[in-house]
HTML snippet that shows the backbone in 3Dmol.js (N, CA, C, O; Angstrom):
<script src="https://3Dmol.org/build/3Dmol-min.js"></script>
<div id="view" style="width:600px;height:400px;position:relative"></div>
<script>
const pdb = `
ATOM      1  N   UNK A   1       0.844  -1.179   0.000  1.00  0.00           N
ATOM      2  CA  UNK A   1       0.000   0.000   0.000  1.00  0.00           C
ATOM      3  C   UNK A   1       0.891   1.244   0.000  1.00  0.00           C
ATOM      4  O   UNK A   1       1.675   1.451   0.926  1.00  0.00           O
ATOM      5  N   UNK A   2       0.767   2.063  -1.033  1.00  0.00           N
ATOM      6  CA  UNK A   2       1.512   3.323  -1.111  1.00  0.00           C
ATOM      7  C   UNK A   2       0.711   4.401  -0.394  1.00  0.00           C
ATOM      8  O   UNK A   2      -0.507   4.498  -0.546  1.00  0.00           O
ATOM      9  N   UNK A   3       1.410   5.201   0.382  1.00  0.00           N
ATOM     10  CA  UNK A   3       0.764   6.275   1.132  1.00  0.00           C
ATOM     11  C   UNK A   3       1.246   7.602   0.563  1.00  0.00           C
ATOM     12  O   UNK A   3       2.440   7.800   0.336  1.00  0.00           O
ATOM     13  N   UNK A   4       0.294   8.511   0.335  1.00  0.00           N
ATOM     14  CA  UNK A   4       0.609   9.827  -0.209  1.00  0.00           C
ATOM     15  C   UNK A   4       0.162  10.901   0.761  1.00  0.00           C
ATOM     16  O   UNK A   4      -0.760  10.694   1.551  1.00  0.00           O
ATOM     17  N   UNK A   5       0.816  12.047   0.698  1.00  0.00           N
ATOM     18  CA  UNK A   5       0.384  13.236   1.425  1.00  0.00           C
ATOM     19  C   UNK A   5      -0.102  14.208   0.362  1.00  0.00           C
ATOM     20  O   UNK A   5       0.674  14.660  -0.479  1.00  0.00           O
ATOM     21  N   UNK A   6      -1.386  14.526   0.403  1.00  0.00           N
ATOM     22  CA  UNK A   6      -1.965  15.374  -0.636  1.00  0.00           C
ATOM     23  C   UNK A   6      -3.085  16.230  -0.072  1.00  0.00           C
ATOM     24  O   UNK A   6      -3.382  16.178   1.121  1.00  0.00           O
ATOM     25  N   UNK A   7      -3.704  17.020  -0.944  1.00  0.00           N
ATOM     26  CA  UNK A   7      -4.790  17.905  -0.547  1.00  0.00           C
ATOM     27  C   UNK A   7      -6.132  17.252  -0.822  1.00  0.00           C
ATOM     28  O   UNK A   7      -6.288  16.530  -1.807  1.00  0.00           O
ATOM     29  N   UNK A   8      -7.100  17.504   0.047  1.00  0.00           N
ATOM     30  CA  UNK A   8      -8.473  17.101  -0.195  1.00  0.00           C
ATOM     31  C   UNK A   8      -9.333  18.360  -0.129  1.00  0.00           C
ATOM     32  O   UNK A   8      -9.181  19.171   0.784  1.00  0.00           O
ATOM     33  N   UNK A   9     -10.233  18.521  -1.094  1.00  0.00           N
ATOM     34  CA  UNK A   9     -10.995  19.762  -1.227  1.00  0.00           C
ATOM     35  C   UNK A   9     -12.158  19.797  -0.254  1.00  0.00           C
ATOM     36  O   UNK A   9     -12.855  18.805  -0.044  1.00  0.00           O
ATOM     37  N   UNK A  10     -12.346  20.967   0.333  1.00  0.00           N
ATOM     38  CA  UNK A  10     -13.457  21.227   1.236  1.00  0.00           C
ATOM     39  C   UNK A  10     -14.059  22.576   0.825  1.00  0.00           C
ATOM     40  O   UNK A  10     -13.550  23.232  -0.084  1.00  0.00           O
ATOM     41  N   UNK A  11     -15.125  22.982   1.485  1.00  0.00           N
ATOM     42  CA  UNK A  11     -15.699  24.305   1.243  1.00  0.00           C
ATOM     43  C   UNK A  11     -16.842  24.303   0.248  1.00  0.00           C
ATOM     44  O   UNK A  11     -17.234  23.267  -0.289  1.00  0.00           O
ATOM     45  N   UNK A  12     -17.370  25.520   0.017  1.00  0.00           N
ATOM     46  CA  UNK A  12     -18.496  25.700  -0.894  1.00  0.00           C
ATOM     47  C   UNK A  12     -18.016  25.878  -2.329  1.00  0.00           C
ATOM     48  O   UNK A  12     -16.817  25.926  -2.602  1.00  0.00           O
ATOM     49  N   UNK A  13     -18.974  25.972  -3.228  1.00  0.00           N
ATOM     50  CA  UNK A  13     -18.653  26.229  -4.623  1.00  0.00           C
ATOM     51  C   UNK A  13     -17.950  27.579  -4.756  1.00  0.00           C
ATOM     52  O   UNK A  13     -18.409  28.577  -4.201  1.00  0.00           O
ATOM     53  N   UNK A  14     -16.865  27.608  -5.475  1.00  0.00           N
ATOM     54  CA  UNK A  14     -16.059  28.799  -5.741  1.00  0.00           C
ATOM     55  C   UNK A  14     -15.420  29.402  -4.489  1.00  0.00           C
ATOM     56  O   UNK A  14     -14.908  30.520  -4.538  1.00  0.00           O
ATOM     57  N   UNK A  15     -15.444  28.677  -3.373  1.00  0.00           N
ATOM     58  CA  UNK A  15     -14.783  29.114  -2.141  1.00  0.00           C
ATOM     59  C   UNK A  15     -14.065  27.918  -1.518  1.00  0.00           C
ATOM     60  O   UNK A  15     -14.400  27.502  -0.409  1.00  0.00           O
ATOM     61  N   UNK A  16     -13.083  27.368  -2.222  1.00  0.00           N
ATOM     62  CA  UNK A  16     -12.454  26.148  -1.721  1.00  0.00           C
ATOM     63  C   UNK A  16     -11.430  26.414  -0.625  1.00  0.00           C
ATOM     64  O   UNK A  16     -10.823  27.483  -0.556  1.00  0.00           O
ATOM     65  N   UNK A  17     -11.260  25.427   0.214  1.00  0.00           N
ATOM     66  CA  UNK A  17     -10.092  25.337   1.064  1.00  0.00           C
ATOM     67  C   UNK A  17      -9.715  23.869   1.087  1.00  0.00           C
ATOM     68  O   UNK A  17     -10.530  23.019   0.728  1.00  0.00           O
ATOM     69  N   UNK A  18      -8.537  23.563   1.488  1.00  0.00           N
ATOM     70  CA  UNK A  18      -8.041  22.207   1.386  1.00  0.00           C
ATOM     71  C   UNK A  18      -7.468  21.728   2.704  1.00  0.00           C
ATOM     72  O   UNK A  18      -6.876  22.510   3.448  1.00  0.00           O
ATOM     73  N   UNK A  19      -7.638  20.460   2.997  1.00  0.00           N
ATOM     74  CA  UNK A  19      -6.970  19.823   4.118  1.00  0.00           C
ATOM     75  C   UNK A  19      -5.749  19.103   3.567  1.00  0.00           C
ATOM     76  O   UNK A  19      -5.801  18.507   2.491  1.00  0.00           O
ATOM     77  N   UNK A  20      -4.660  19.162   4.306  1.00  0.00           N
ATOM     78  CA  UNK A  20      -3.465  18.402   3.958  1.00  0.00           C
ATOM     79  C   UNK A  20      -3.595  17.077   4.694  1.00  0.00           C
ATOM     80  O   UNK A  20      -3.577  17.041   5.925  1.00  0.00           O
ATOM     81  N   UNK A  21      -3.726  15.985   3.938  1.00  0.00           N
ATOM     82  CA  UNK A  21      -4.035  14.693   4.537  1.00  0.00           C
ATOM     83  C   UNK A  21      -3.089  13.597   4.065  1.00  0.00           C
ATOM     84  O   UNK A  21      -2.457  13.698   3.014  1.00  0.00           O
ATOM     85  N   UNK A  22      -3.015  12.551   4.874  1.00  0.00           N
ATOM     86  CA  UNK A  22      -2.271  11.341   4.537  1.00  0.00           C
ATOM     87  C   UNK A  22      -3.314  10.322   4.089  1.00  0.00           C
ATOM     88  O   UNK A  22      -4.252  10.022   4.827  1.00  0.00           O
ATOM     89  N   UNK A  23      -3.147   9.783   2.865  1.00  0.00           N
ATOM     90  CA  UNK A  23      -4.143   8.859   2.313  1.00  0.00           C
ATOM     91  C   UNK A  23      -3.479   7.675   1.627  1.00  0.00           C
ATOM     92  O   UNK A  23      -2.309   7.727   1.245  1.00  0.00           O
ATOM     93  N   UNK A  24      -4.248   6.617   1.481  1.00  0.00           N
ATOM     94  CA  UNK A  24      -3.850   5.510   0.631  1.00  0.00           C
ATOM     95  C   UNK A  24      -3.914   6.029  -0.804  1.00  0.00           C
ATOM     96  O   UNK A  24      -4.871   6.716  -1.161  1.00  0.00           O
ATOM     97  N   UNK A  25      -2.933   5.720  -1.621  1.00  0.00           N
ATOM     98  CA  UNK A  25      -2.861   6.272  -2.976  1.00  0.00           C
ATOM     99  C   UNK A  25      -4.048   5.858  -3.845  1.00  0.00           C
ATOM    100  O   UNK A  25      -4.340   6.517  -4.842  1.00  0.00           O
ATOM    101  N   UNK A  26      -4.729   4.784  -3.481  1.00  0.00           N
ATOM    102  CA  UNK A  26      -5.865   4.314  -4.277  1.00  0.00           C
ATOM    103  C   UNK A  26      -7.164   5.028  -3.923  1.00  0.00           C
ATOM    104  O   UNK A  26      -8.156   4.875  -4.636  1.00  0.00           O
ATOM    105  N   UNK A  27      -7.186   5.799  -2.847  1.00  0.00           N
ATOM    106  CA  UNK A  27      -8.392   6.488  -2.393  1.00  0.00           C
ATOM    107  C   UNK A  27      -8.709   7.667  -3.313  1.00  0.00           C
ATOM    108  O   UNK A  27      -7.793   8.279  -3.862  1.00  0.00           O
ATOM    109  N   UNK A  28      -9.992   7.994  -3.491  1.00  0.00           N
ATOM    110  CA  UNK A  28     -10.347   9.165  -4.301  1.00  0.00           C
ATOM    111  C   UNK A  28      -9.928  10.459  -3.611  1.00  0.00           C
ATOM    112  O   UNK A  28      -9.640  10.466  -2.414  1.00  0.00           O
ATOM    113  N   UNK A  29      -9.896  11.549  -4.365  1.00  0.00           N
ATOM    114  CA  UNK A  29      -9.418  12.835  -3.858  1.00  0.00           C
ATOM    115  C   UNK A  29     -10.117  13.241  -2.571  1.00  0.00           C
ATOM    116  O   UNK A  29      -9.460  13.669  -1.622  1.00  0.00           O
ATOM    117  N   UNK A  30     -11.427  13.117  -2.524  1.00  0.00           N
ATOM    118  CA  UNK A  30     -12.193  13.546  -1.354  1.00  0.00           C
ATOM    119  C   UNK A  30     -12.650  12.369  -0.500  1.00  0.00           C
ATOM    120  O   UNK A  30     -13.602  12.490   0.271  1.00  0.00           O
ATOM    121  N   UNK A  31     -11.978  11.238  -0.636  1.00  0.00           N
ATOM    122  CA  UNK A  31     -12.351  10.047   0.115  1.00  0.00           C
ATOM    123  C   UNK A  31     -11.787  10.036   1.524  1.00  0.00           C
ATOM    124  O   UNK A  31     -11.294  11.045   2.027  1.00  0.00           O
ATOM    125  N   UNK A  32     -11.870   8.870   2.144  1.00  0.00           N
ATOM    126  CA  UNK A  32     -11.391   8.701   3.513  1.00  0.00           C
ATOM    127  C   UNK A  32      -9.877   8.898   3.573  1.00  0.00           C
ATOM    128  O   UNK A  32      -9.157   8.569   2.630  1.00  0.00           O
ATOM    129  N   UNK A  33      -9.412   9.435   4.687  1.00  0.00           N
ATOM    130  CA  UNK A  33      -7.985   9.645   4.856  1.00  0.00           C
ATOM    131  C   UNK A  33      -7.522   9.043   6.186  1.00  0.00           C
ATOM    132  O   UNK A  33      -8.325   8.777   7.080  1.00  0.00           O
ATOM    133  N   UNK A  34      -6.217   8.837   6.292  1.00  0.00           N
ATOM    134  CA  UNK A  34      -5.625   8.234   7.478  1.00  0.00           C
ATOM    135  C   UNK A  34      -5.460   9.277   8.580  1.00  0.00           C
ATOM    136  O   UNK A  34      -5.829   9.033   9.729  1.00  0.00           O
ATOM    137  N   UNK A  35      -4.902  10.446   8.229  1.00  0.00           N
ATOM    138  CA  UNK A  35      -4.656  11.498   9.214  1.00  0.00           C
ATOM    139  C   UNK A  35      -4.651  12.859   8.527  1.00  0.00           C
ATOM    140  O   UNK A  35      -4.187  12.992   7.394  1.00  0.00           O
ATOM    141  N   UNK A  36      -5.166  13.857   9.215  1.00  0.00           N
ATOM    142  CA  UNK A  36      -5.130  15.231   8.728  1.00  0.00           C
ATOM    143  C   UNK A  36      -3.937  15.937   9.363  1.00  0.00           C
ATOM    144  O   UNK A  36      -3.762  15.902  10.581  1.00  0.00           O
ATOM    145  N   UNK A  37      -3.110  16.585   8.519  1.00  0.00           N
ATOM    146  CA  UNK A  37      -1.906  17.257   9.005  1.00  0.00           C
ATOM    147  C   UNK A  37      -2.042  18.772   9.074  1.00  0.00           C
ATOM    148  O   UNK A  37      -1.228  19.436   9.715  1.00  0.00           O
ATOM    149  N   UNK A  38      -3.059  19.324   8.424  1.00  0.00           N
ATOM    150  CA  UNK A  38      -3.223  20.774   8.437  1.00  0.00           C
ATOM    151  C   UNK A  38      -4.231  21.217   7.396  1.00  0.00           C
ATOM    152  O   UNK A  38      -5.040  20.423   6.917  1.00  0.00           O
ATOM    153  N   UNK A  39      -4.173  22.508   7.048  1.00  0.00           N
ATOM    154  CA  UNK A  39      -5.087  23.058   6.052  1.00  0.00           C
ATOM    155  C   UNK A  39      -4.383  24.092   5.195  1.00  0.00           C
ATOM    156  O   UNK A  39      -3.295  24.563   5.527  1.00  0.00           O
ATOM    157  N   UNK A  40      -5.031  24.443   4.068  1.00  0.00           N
ATOM    158  CA  UNK A  40      -4.513  25.439   3.131  1.00  0.00           C
ATOM    159  C   UNK A  40      -5.697  26.203   2.557  1.00  0.00           C
ATOM    160  O   UNK A  40      -6.607  25.606   1.982  1.00  0.00           O
ATOM    161  N   UNK A  41      -5.686  27.547   2.716  1.00  0.00           N
ATOM    162  CA  UNK A  41      -6.735  28.422   2.183  1.00  0.00           C
ATOM    163  C   UNK A  41      -6.152  29.263   1.056  1.00  0.00           C
ATOM    164  O   UNK A  41      -5.546  30.298   1.334  1.00  0.00           O
ATOM    165  N   UNK A  42      -6.309  28.866  -0.207  1.00  0.00           N
ATOM    166  CA  UNK A  42      -5.742  29.650  -1.304  1.00  0.00           C
ATOM    167  C   UNK A  42      -6.433  30.999  -1.500  1.00  0.00           C
ATOM    168  O   UNK A  42      -5.806  31.935  -1.998  1.00  0.00           O
ATOM    169  N   UNK A  43      -7.689  31.122  -1.126  1.00  0.00           N
ATOM    170  CA  UNK A  43      -8.440  32.361  -1.307  1.00  0.00           C
ATOM    171  C   UNK A  43      -7.967  33.419  -0.303  1.00  0.00           C
ATOM    172  O   UNK A  43      -7.912  34.601  -0.642  1.00  0.00           O
ATOM    173  N   UNK A  44      -7.634  33.022   0.899  1.00  0.00           N
ATOM    174  CA  UNK A  44      -7.223  33.943   1.963  1.00  0.00           C
ATOM    175  C   UNK A  44      -5.717  34.163   1.948  1.00  0.00           C
ATOM    176  O   UNK A  44      -5.033  33.837   2.919  1.00  0.00           O
ATOM    177  N   UNK A  45      -5.207  34.698   0.884  1.00  0.00           N
ATOM    178  CA  UNK A  45      -3.785  35.019   0.742  1.00  0.00           C
ATOM    179  C   UNK A  45      -2.878  33.823   0.988  1.00  0.00           C
ATOM    180  O   UNK A  45      -1.757  33.986   1.472  1.00  0.00           O
ATOM    181  N   UNK A  46      -3.339  32.638   0.667  1.00  0.00           N
ATOM    182  CA  UNK A  46      -2.508  31.448   0.813  1.00  0.00           C
ATOM    183  C   UNK A  46      -2.257  31.043   2.252  1.00  0.00           C
ATOM    184  O   UNK A  46      -1.218  30.455   2.553  1.00  0.00           O
ATOM    185  N   UNK A  47      -3.185  31.343   3.148  1.00  0.00           N
ATOM    186  CA  UNK A  47      -3.042  30.997   4.564  1.00  0.00           C
ATOM    187  C   UNK A  47      -2.985  29.478   4.717  1.00  0.00           C
ATOM    188  O   UNK A  47      -3.739  28.754   4.066  1.00  0.00           O
ATOM    189  N   UNK A  48      -2.089  29.000   5.579  1.00  0.00           N
ATOM    190  CA  UNK A  48      -1.985  27.562   5.790  1.00  0.00           C
ATOM    191  C   UNK A  48      -1.510  27.255   7.196  1.00  0.00           C
ATOM    192  O   UNK A  48      -0.969  28.118   7.886  1.00  0.00           O
ATOM    193  N   UNK A  49      -1.719  26.019   7.612  1.00  0.00           N
ATOM    194  CA  UNK A  49      -1.232  25.508   8.885  1.00  0.00           C
ATOM    195  C   UNK A  49      -0.801  24.074   8.635  1.00  0.00           C
ATOM    196  O   UNK A  49      -1.477  23.332   7.922  1.00  0.00           O
ATOM    197  N   UNK A  50       0.331  23.679   9.223  1.00  0.00           N
ATOM    198  CA  UNK A  50       0.843  22.337   8.986  1.00  0.00           C
ATOM    199  C   UNK A  50       1.589  21.852  10.209  1.00  0.00           C
ATOM    200  O   UNK A  50       2.400  22.586  10.773  1.00  0.00           O
ATOM    201  N   UNK A  51       1.324  20.619  10.627  1.00  0.00           N
ATOM    202  CA  UNK A  51       2.036  19.993  11.734  1.00  0.00           C
ATOM    203  C   UNK A  51       3.309  19.361  11.152  1.00  0.00           C
ATOM    204  O   UNK A  51       3.286  18.228  10.671  1.00  0.00           O
ATOM    205  N   UNK A  52       4.418  20.112  11.204  1.00  0.00           N
ATOM    206  CA  UNK A  52       5.665  19.658  10.586  1.00  0.00           C
ATOM    207  C   UNK A  52       6.226  18.395  11.222  1.00  0.00           C
ATOM    208  O   UNK A  52       6.824  17.571  10.530  1.00  0.00           O
ATOM    209  N   UNK A  53       6.043  18.230  12.524  1.00  0.00           N
ATOM    210  CA  UNK A  53       6.560  17.025  13.198  1.00  0.00           C
ATOM    211  C   UNK A  53       5.879  15.774  12.658  1.00  0.00           C
ATOM    212  O   UNK A  53       6.544  14.784  12.354  1.00  0.00           O
ATOM    213  N   UNK A  54       4.557  15.818  12.538  1.00  0.00           N
ATOM    214  CA  UNK A  54       3.818  14.656  11.998  1.00  0.00           C
ATOM    215  C   UNK A  54       4.160  14.453  10.516  1.00  0.00           C
ATOM    216  O   UNK A  54       4.258  13.317  10.049  1.00  0.00           O
ATOM    217  N   UNK A  55       4.342  15.554   9.780  1.00  0.00           N
ATOM    218  CA  UNK A  55       4.726  15.458   8.366  1.00  0.00           C
ATOM    219  C   UNK A  55       6.050  14.709   8.238  1.00  0.00           C
ATOM    220  O   UNK A  55       6.169  13.797   7.421  1.00  0.00           O
ATOM    221  N   UNK A  56       7.040  15.088   9.040  1.00  0.00           N
ATOM    222  CA  UNK A  56       8.358  14.438   8.983  1.00  0.00           C
ATOM    223  C   UNK A  56       8.264  12.959   9.346  1.00  0.00           C
ATOM    224  O   UNK A  56       8.955  12.132   8.750  1.00  0.00           O
ATOM    225  N   UNK A  57       7.413  12.614  10.321  1.00  0.00           N
ATOM    226  CA  UNK A  57       7.235  11.208  10.685  1.00  0.00           C
ATOM    227  C   UNK A  57       6.688  10.407   9.509  1.00  0.00           C
ATOM    228  O   UNK A  57       7.147   9.295   9.247  1.00  0.00           O
ATOM    229  N   UNK A  58       5.710  10.964   8.802  1.00  0.00           N
ATOM    230  CA  UNK A  58       5.133  10.263   7.659  1.00  0.00           C
ATOM    231  C   UNK A  58       6.138  10.134   6.525  1.00  0.00           C
ATOM    232  O   UNK A  58       6.152   9.119   5.829  1.00  0.00           O
ATOM    233  N   UNK A  59       6.973  11.136   6.327  1.00  0.00           N
ATOM    234  CA  UNK A  59       8.006  11.070   5.294  1.00  0.00           C
ATOM    235  C   UNK A  59       8.994   9.950   5.625  1.00  0.00           C
ATOM    236  O   UNK A  59       9.410   9.204   4.739  1.00  0.00           O
ATOM    237  N   UNK A  60       9.369   9.834   6.899  1.00  0.00           N
ATOM    238  CA  UNK A  60      10.276   8.755   7.324  1.00  0.00           C
ATOM    239  C   UNK A  60       9.665   7.380   7.109  1.00  0.00           C
ATOM    240  O   UNK A  60      10.383   6.412   6.858  1.00  0.00           O
ATOM    241  N   UNK A  61       8.335   7.290   7.207  1.00  0.00           N
ATOM    242  CA  UNK A  61       7.640   6.024   6.989  1.00  0.00           C
ATOM    243  C   UNK A  61       7.481   5.702   5.511  1.00  0.00           C
ATOM    244  O   UNK A  61       7.060   4.600   5.160  1.00  0.00           O
ATOM    245  N   UNK A  62       7.816   6.661   4.630  1.00  0.00           N
ATOM    246  CA  UNK A  62       7.759   6.411   3.196  1.00  0.00           C
ATOM    247  C   UNK A  62       6.619   7.066   2.460  1.00  0.00           C
ATOM    248  O   UNK A  62       6.387   6.744   1.294  1.00  0.00           O
ATOM    249  N   UNK A  63       5.896   7.974   3.093  1.00  0.00           N
ATOM    250  CA  UNK A  63       4.804   8.676   2.420  1.00  0.00           C
ATOM    251  C   UNK A  63       5.379   9.611   1.355  1.00  0.00           C
ATOM    252  O   UNK A  63       6.449  10.193   1.534  1.00  0.00           O
ATOM    253  N   UNK A  64       4.656   9.742   0.257  1.00  0.00           N
ATOM    254  CA  UNK A  64       5.102  10.546  -0.875  1.00  0.00           C
ATOM    255  C   UNK A  64       4.236  11.803  -0.968  1.00  0.00           C
ATOM    256  O   UNK A  64       3.034  11.690  -1.208  1.00  0.00           O
ATOM    257  N   UNK A  65       4.812  13.005  -0.786  1.00  0.00           N
ATOM    258  CA  UNK A  65       4.015  14.235  -0.896  1.00  0.00           C
ATOM    259  C   UNK A  65       3.854  14.674  -2.349  1.00  0.00           C
ATOM    260  O   UNK A  65       4.709  14.400  -3.191  1.00  0.00           O
ATOM    261  N   UNK A  66       2.747  15.358  -2.629  1.00  0.00           N
ATOM    262  CA  UNK A  66       2.544  15.923  -3.959  1.00  0.00           C
ATOM    263  C   UNK A  66       3.372  17.198  -4.079  1.00  0.00           C
ATOM    264  O   UNK A  66       3.908  17.691  -3.087  1.00  0.00           O
ATOM    265  N   UNK A  67       3.474  17.726  -5.285  1.00  0.00           N
ATOM    266  CA  UNK A  67       4.252  18.947  -5.519  1.00  0.00           C
ATOM    267  C   UNK A  67       3.688  20.142  -4.750  1.00  0.00           C
ATOM    268  O   UNK A  67       4.451  20.942  -4.209  1.00  0.00           O
ATOM    269  N   UNK A  68       2.367  20.269  -4.695  1.00  0.00           N
ATOM    270  CA  UNK A  68       1.744  21.385  -3.982  1.00  0.00           C
ATOM    271  C   UNK A  68       2.046  21.287  -2.487  1.00  0.00           C
ATOM    272  O   UNK A  68       2.348  22.293  -1.846  1.00  0.00           O
ATOM    273  N   UNK A  69       1.967  20.095  -1.942  1.00  0.00           N
ATOM    274  CA  UNK A  69       2.265  19.906  -0.522  1.00  0.00           C
ATOM    275  C   UNK A  69       3.738  20.225  -0.250  1.00  0.00           C
ATOM    276  O   UNK A  69       4.056  20.819   0.780  1.00  0.00           O
ATOM    277  N   UNK A  70       4.629  19.842  -1.150  1.00  0.00           N
ATOM    278  CA  UNK A  70       6.051  20.171  -0.985  1.00  0.00           C
ATOM    279  C   UNK A  70       6.252  21.682  -0.927  1.00  0.00           C
ATOM    280  O   UNK A  70       7.044  22.168  -0.120  1.00  0.00           O
ATOM    281  N   UNK A  71       5.539  22.434  -1.780  1.00  0.00           N
ATOM    282  CA  UNK A  71       5.638  23.899  -1.779  1.00  0.00           C
ATOM    283  C   UNK A  71       5.134  24.484  -0.460  1.00  0.00           C
ATOM    284  O   UNK A  71       5.740  25.414   0.073  1.00  0.00           O
ATOM    285  N   UNK A  72       4.044  23.956   0.065  1.00  0.00           N
ATOM    286  CA  UNK A  72       3.503  24.435   1.337  1.00  0.00           C
ATOM    287  C   UNK A  72       4.474  24.140   2.465  1.00  0.00           C
ATOM    288  O   UNK A  72       4.662  24.973   3.352  1.00  0.00           O
ATOM    289  N   UNK A  73       5.091  22.974   2.446  1.00  0.00           N
ATOM    290  CA  UNK A  73       6.066  22.605   3.481  1.00  0.00           C
ATOM    291  C   UNK A  73       7.269  23.529   3.424  1.00  0.00           C
ATOM    292  O   UNK A  73       7.773  23.955   4.463  1.00  0.00           O
ATOM    293  N   UNK A  74       7.734  23.840   2.227  1.00  0.00           N
ATOM    294  CA  UNK A  74       8.874  24.763   2.087  1.00  0.00           C
ATOM    295  C   UNK A  74       8.540  26.141   2.662  1.00  0.00           C
ATOM    296  O   UNK A  74       9.379  26.765   3.311  1.00  0.00           O
ATOM    297  N   UNK A  75       7.307  26.615   2.424  1.00  0.00           N
ATOM    298  CA  UNK A  75       6.869  27.895   2.985  1.00  0.00           C
ATOM    299  C   UNK A  75       6.812  27.815   4.509  1.00  0.00           C
ATOM    300  O   UNK A  75       7.207  28.755   5.198  1.00  0.00           O
ATOM    301  N   UNK A  76       6.322  26.699   5.031  1.00  0.00           N
ATOM    302  CA  UNK A  76       6.211  26.529   6.483  1.00  0.00           C
ATOM    303  C   UNK A  76       7.588  26.497   7.133  1.00  0.00           C
ATOM    304  O   UNK A  76       7.761  27.030   8.230  1.00  0.00           O
ATOM    305  N   UNK A  77       8.564  25.886   6.481  1.00  0.00           N
ATOM    306  CA  UNK A  77       9.914  25.808   7.040  1.00  0.00           C
ATOM    307  C   UNK A  77      10.602  27.178   7.018  1.00  0.00           C
ATOM    308  O   UNK A  77      11.422  27.473   7.887  1.00  0.00           O
ATOM    309  N   UNK A  78      10.272  28.009   6.034  1.00  0.00           N
ATOM    310  CA  UNK A  78      10.856  29.350   5.955  1.00  0.00           C
ATOM    311  C   UNK A  78      10.238  30.301   6.976  1.00  0.00           C
ATOM    312  O   UNK A  78      10.886  31.248   7.421  1.00  0.00           O
ATOM    313  N   UNK A  79       8.972  30.042   7.349  1.00  0.00           N
ATOM    314  CA  UNK A  79       8.265  30.947   8.282  1.00  0.00           C
ATOM    315  C   UNK A  79       8.664  30.727   9.723  1.00  0.00           C
ATOM    316  O   UNK A  79       8.158  31.407  10.615  1.00  0.00           O
TER     317      UNK A  79
END
`;
const viewer = $3Dmol.createViewer("view");
viewer.addModel(pdb, "pdb");
viewer.setStyle({}, {cartoon: {color: "spectrum"}});
viewer.zoomTo();
viewer.render();
</script>
């Protein structure tokens, strides 16, 4: 079972926000997830929150982050 760290869409029509979640790679985009690591609001000036300690633990276990999640993590590490 491959595990990915990716975004899942939440919110109303034309007002999205995303949760940063750990999921089985076979799960649909908005399907069940293993753990929520934070959130990302692209509408609100790119506001985000991320639990970096849990993120690093999942990376050590072999989870594969998407490109967007990698960008958010880089921003979080710089802040």
